N, C-alpha and C positions, 0 to 999 in steps of 0.2 A: 502494500501500500503507499502511497506518495500522501505526505502532508502537501494540503492544499494552501492552506494558510500557515503563519507562523502561529505555534500555540505555545504557551506555558503558564506556570504558578508558581506560587511561592507554597510549599509545605504549609497548613494554616496552624495545626496541633501545637507543633513545638517550636517553629520558625527557623528550621534546620536546615532547609536546603529550598532552592531554585531550580526548576524543571522546566526545559526550551528543546522546543524542535522547530529547527528551521524551514521555511516553506522549502518545498521540493524534496525535503529528505525522504527516501526510502526506509519502510522500514517491515522487517520481514519477522519479528517475534511475534508469535502468537498472543502471547500475553501483554505485550507491549500493545499489540494493536487495541487487542479487547481492552486495556487501561485508557488509551487514548480515545477511544468512543466513547468510554463511560464518561469521559471528562468534557464531550461534546465537542475533539478537535473534527476538522473536515480532513476528511482522507479520499480519494479515490485509488480505484484499484490500477496497479499497472500490469504488464507484462512481465512474467517472470525472465531473467537473463538466463540463457542457455549456458550449461554447464561446458566451459573448454573443452574440445575435445583432444584427446592428446594423441600423439603419433603412433601409428601403430609400430610394435618393436618387431625388427627383423627375424 
């Protein structure tokens, strides 16, 4: 998934961290994607990059 608009927040309970995802950033971790969706981030699907093909061994 690709982050459409920059998204971020400050952890409110203990004010111990700031989290930020840049617009255009590709997210592949399913837990992170679910977290961003729960927090209202705007995401769009993108095609998975193909795995690099290795040269055949002789």
